[in-house]
C-alpha positions as CSV (number, residue, x, y, z in Angstrom):
1,M,-20.5,2.6,-1.1
2,A,-17.0,2.6,-2.7
3,R,-16.2,5.0,-5.6
4,F,-13.4,4.2,-8.1
5,C,-11.9,6.7,-10.5
6,S,-8.9,6.3,-12.9
7,L,-8.0,10.2,-13.1
8,F,-5.1,9.3,-15.9
9,S,-3.7,6.2,-17.3
10,G,-0.7,5.2,-19.5
11,S,2.8,6.2,-19.9
12,S,1.7,9.8,-19.9
13,G,0.7,9.7,-16.5
14,N,-1.0,7.5,-14.0
15,S,-3.3,8.3,-11.0
16,V,-6.5,6.5,-9.5
17,A,-8.4,8.0,-6.7
18,I,-10.7,5.4,-4.5
19,G,-13.1,6.6,-1.9
20,C,-15.1,5.2,0.8
21,G,-17.2,7.3,3.7
22,G,-16.6,10.5,2.1
23,K,-12.8,10.3,2.2
24,Y,-10.3,9.4,-0.6
25,I,-6.9,8.1,-1.6
26,L,-4.7,8.5,-4.5
27,I,-2.7,5.6,-5.9
28,D,0.1,7.4,-7.8
29,A,0.0,11.0,-8.8
30,G,1.8,10.7,-12.4
31,R,1.0,13.8,-13.6
32,S,1.3,17.7,-12.5
33,A,-0.5,18.7,-9.2
34,K,-2.5,20.9,-11.4
35,K,-3.8,18.5,-13.7
36,I,-4.6,16.0,-10.9
37,K,-6.7,19.0,-9.1
38,E,-8.3,19.5,-12.2
39,R,-9.4,15.8,-12.8
40,L,-10.4,15.8,-9.2
41,A,-12.8,18.9,-9.7
42,Q,-14.5,17.3,-13.0
43,E,-15.2,14.2,-10.6
44,D,-16.6,16.6,-7.7
45,I,-13.8,15.1,-5.5
46,A,-12.9,18.0,-3.4
47,P,-8.9,18.2,-2.8
48,E,-9.5,18.4,0.9
49,D,-11.1,14.8,1.1
50,V,-8.0,13.4,-0.2
51,C,-6.3,12.1,2.9
52,A,-2.9,10.3,1.4
53,I,-1.2,9.4,-1.6
54,F,0.0,5.7,-2.1
55,V,2.8,5.1,-4.6
56,T,3.6,1.9,-6.8
57,H,6.9,2.5,-7.7
58,E,9.4,5.7,-8.5
59,H,8.9,5.7,-12.3
60,T,8.3,9.3,-13.5
61,D,4.6,8.5,-14.8
62,H,3.6,7.4,-11.3
63,I,5.4,10.1,-9.1
64,S,5.9,13.4,-11.0
65,G,3.2,15.0,-9.1
66,V,3.6,13.4,-5.7
67,R,5.9,16.3,-4.1
68,V,3.9,19.4,-5.2
69,L,0.8,17.6,-4.6
70,A,1.2,16.1,-1.2
71,S,2.9,19.3,0.3
72,S,-0.2,21.4,-1.1
73,L,-2.8,19.2,0.6
74,K,-0.5,18.5,3.7
75,I,-1.2,14.5,3.4
76,P,1.1,11.8,3.7
77,V,2.6,9.7,1.3
78,Y,2.7,5.8,1.6
79,A,5.6,3.8,-0.5
80,T,7.7,0.5,0.0
81,E,11.3,1.2,1.4
82,G,12.8,0.6,-2.0
83,T,10.6,3.0,-3.6
84,A,10.9,5.7,-0.7
85,E,14.7,5.2,-1.1
86,C,14.4,6.2,-4.9
87,M,12.2,9.1,-4.4
88,E,14.5,10.6,-1.9
89,A,17.3,10.1,-4.3
90,G,15.5,12.0,-7.0
91,G,14.2,14.7,-4.8
92,H,10.6,13.7,-5.2
93,A,10.6,13.7,-1.4
94,K,11.5,17.2,-0.3
95,K,9.1,18.5,1.9
96,V,6.6,15.7,1.8
97,D,5.8,13.4,4.9
98,L,6.8,10.0,3.1
99,R,6.2,7.3,5.1
100,I,7.4,3.6,4.5
101,M,4.1,1.2,4.1
102,P,3.6,-1.1,6.8
103,S,3.5,-4.9,6.4
104,G,0.0,-5.0,8.1
105,G,-1.3,-2.0,6.0
106,V,-3.0,1.4,6.9
107,D,-6.1,2.0,8.5
108,L,-7.8,5.4,7.0
109,G,-11.4,5.9,8.3
110,D,-13.5,3.8,6.5
111,M,-10.5,2.3,4.2
112,A,-7.9,-0.5,5.1
113,I,-5.0,-0.1,2.6
114,T,-2.5,-3.2,2.0
115,H,-0.2,-3.9,-0.2
116,F,1.5,-6.6,-2.4
117,R,4.8,-7.0,-4.7
118,T,4.8,-6.9,-8.4
119,S,7.2,-7.9,-11.0
120,H,8.4,-4.4,-12.6
121,D,11.8,-3.2,-13.4
122,A,11.7,-1.0,-10.3
123,A,13.2,-1.2,-6.9
124,E,10.5,-2.4,-4.8
125,S,7.2,-2.2,-7.2
126,C,3.9,-3.1,-5.7
127,G,0.3,-3.1,-6.2
128,Y,-2.5,-2.0,-3.5
129,T,-5.6,-3.5,-2.0
130,V,-8.4,-1.2,-0.6
131,N,-10.9,-2.8,1.6
132,C,-13.8,-0.7,2.6
133,R,-15.6,-1.0,5.9
134,D,-18.9,-1.9,4.1
135,G,-17.1,-4.9,2.7
136,R,-16.1,-3.5,-0.9
137,K,-12.8,-4.6,-2.2
138,I,-10.7,-2.8,-4.9
139,T,-7.4,-4.1,-6.1
140,L,-5.2,-2.1,-8.2
141,A,-2.2,-4.5,-10.3
142,T,-0.4,-2.7,-12.5
143,D,2.8,-2.5,-14.0
144,T,4.4,-5.9,-13.8
145,G,5.4,-8.2,-16.1
146,I,3.6,-11.7,-14.8
147,I,0.7,-12.4,-12.5
148,T,2.4,-14.1,-9.8
149,P,0.4,-16.3,-7.1
150,E,0.7,-13.3,-4.8
151,I,-0.9,-10.9,-7.2
152,H,-3.5,-13.7,-7.9
153,S,-4.4,-13.6,-4.4
154,A,-4.4,-10.2,-3.6
155,M,-7.1,-9.7,-6.9
156,D,-9.4,-12.8,-5.6
157,G,-12.3,-12.0,-4.4
158,A,-12.3,-8.2,-5.4
159,D,-15.4,-6.6,-6.0
160,L,-13.5,-4.5,-8.6
161,V,-10.0,-5.0,-10.4
162,Y,-7.9,-2.5,-12.1
163,I,-5.6,-4.6,-14.0
164,E,-2.9,-3.8,-16.6
165,S,-3.6,-4.5,-20.1
166,N,-0.2,-2.9,-21.7
167,H,0.2,-3.8,-25.3
168,D,-0.7,-6.2,-27.9
169,I,2.6,-8.2,-28.6
170,S,2.4,-8.0,-32.4
171,M,2.0,-4.4,-32.3
172,L,4.8,-4.2,-29.7
173,Y,7.5,-6.3,-32.1
174,A,5.9,-5.0,-35.5
175,G,6.6,-1.3,-33.9
176,S,9.3,1.3,-34.0
177,Y,10.7,0.8,-30.3
178,P,14.3,-0.4,-30.1
179,Y,14.5,-4.2,-29.6
180,P,15.8,-4.0,-26.1
181,L,12.8,-1.8,-25.1
182,K,10.6,-4.1,-26.6
183,Q,12.6,-7.0,-24.7
184,R,11.9,-5.2,-21.7
185,I,8.4,-4.4,-21.8
186,A,7.5,-8.0,-23.0
187,S,9.8,-9.5,-20.0
188,D,8.7,-10.5,-16.7
189,K,9.9,-7.5,-15.1
190,G,7.9,-5.2,-17.7
191,H,4.3,-4.8,-18.6
192,L,1.2,-7.3,-19.0
193,S,0.4,-7.9,-22.5
194,N,-3.7,-7.9,-23.4
195,E,-3.3,-11.8,-23.9
196,V,-1.8,-12.5,-20.4
197,C,-4.2,-9.9,-18.7
198,A,-6.9,-11.4,-20.3
199,A,-6.2,-14.8,-19.2
200,E,-6.4,-13.9,-15.7
201,L,-9.8,-12.6,-15.9
202,P,-12.3,-15.5,-16.2
203,T,-10.6,-16.9,-13.1
204,L,-11.2,-13.7,-11.1
205,A,-14.9,-13.5,-12.4
206,R,-15.8,-17.3,-11.3
207,G,-14.2,-15.8,-7.8
208,G,-16.8,-13.2,-7.6
209,T,-15.2,-10.1,-9.3
210,T,-17.9,-8.4,-11.4
211,R,-16.1,-5.2,-12.4
212,F,-13.0,-4.9,-14.5
213,V,-11.1,-1.8,-15.5
214,L,-8.2,-2.3,-18.0
215,G,-5.4,0.2,-17.6
216,H,-2.2,1.4,-18.5
217,L,-2.4,0.9,-22.0
218,S,0.3,1.6,-24.6
219,A,-0.2,4.8,-26.6
220,E,2.3,3.1,-29.1
221,N,1.4,-0.6,-28.9
222,N,-2.2,-1.0,-28.2
223,M,-5.7,0.3,-28.8
224,P,-8.5,0.3,-26.6
225,L,-11.0,-1.5,-28.8
226,L,-8.1,-4.5,-29.0
227,A,-7.6,-4.7,-25.4
228,R,-11.1,-4.9,-24.7
229,Q,-11.9,-7.5,-27.5
230,T,-9.1,-9.5,-26.3
231,A,-10.8,-9.7,-22.8
232,V,-14.4,-10.1,-23.9
233,C,-13.0,-13.1,-26.1
234,E,-11.3,-14.9,-23.3
235,F,-14.6,-14.5,-21.0
236,S,-16.4,-15.9,-24.0
237,K,-14.6,-19.0,-24.3
238,Y,-16.0,-19.8,-20.7
239,G,-19.4,-18.9,-21.0
240,I,-18.9,-15.6,-19.0
241,R,-21.4,-13.0,-20.3
242,E,-20.8,-9.3,-20.2
243,G,-23.7,-7.2,-18.8
244,S,-25.2,-10.0,-16.9
245,D,-21.7,-11.5,-15.3
246,Y,-19.2,-8.9,-15.5
247,L,-18.8,-5.1,-16.4
248,L,-15.6,-4.0,-18.4
249,S,-14.3,-0.6,-18.9
250,V,-11.1,0.4,-20.5
251,A,-9.1,3.5,-18.8
252,G,-7.9,6.1,-21.8
253,V,-5.2,8.7,-21.4
254,D,-7.4,11.1,-19.6
255,G,-8.8,8.2,-17.1
256,L,-12.6,7.4,-16.7
257,K,-15.3,8.3,-15.0
258,S,-16.2,7.4,-11.5
259,M,-17.8,3.9,-10.6
260,V,-19.9,3.8,-7.5
261,F,-21.1,0.4,-6.4
């Protein structure tokens, strides 16, 4: 069995726990080490069962807790070369066993972790796929302005997809953000809108994905119900029914309870 848990999600911090065979990895650690340990305890995940942290990119909401957490747990941190260089330059890798993500992936017991490129305004951002020894596949794709063929390929056939549904485009442009920031968010190097995210989901469902988690929602430019409704409406266009054909969850600021499957 595989276990997936969004610990935190959104601009205030991001972290996901994925487990198989009694061991866990974290993807990102964008809140304090103390807060992450508290969330792990709430999910009955022992800190000593976390064996590595995988970083998607160097923005603060994804790495602010990495240094202290990795040091206290004495676990390695994996990142792309570009991300690792930025972490080192920003002081986020001091006394950390920082390793470059190998092209062939990393095997950790019952989990094999590979990465793929995302389209974001970061040095070398990526998403991750976790293949469990029992055949379960989980893919995380956030912080990307577009769905590239590489991202689609990584998500295709996954049992669970954690995908960004960051903003409603109308809310974004009607909101208080400075116009250059609005342009950045809506660009190909920014974040996925509800509409772009939703358009990808039916294809993934037809490819066998049955569990979807919408994540990294903007607190200013989105609402959980709106993100959910946009996705459900898109599924409905193709006769794909919630409850029988797929399960859909939305990760809030404080994450989402564990899913075991």
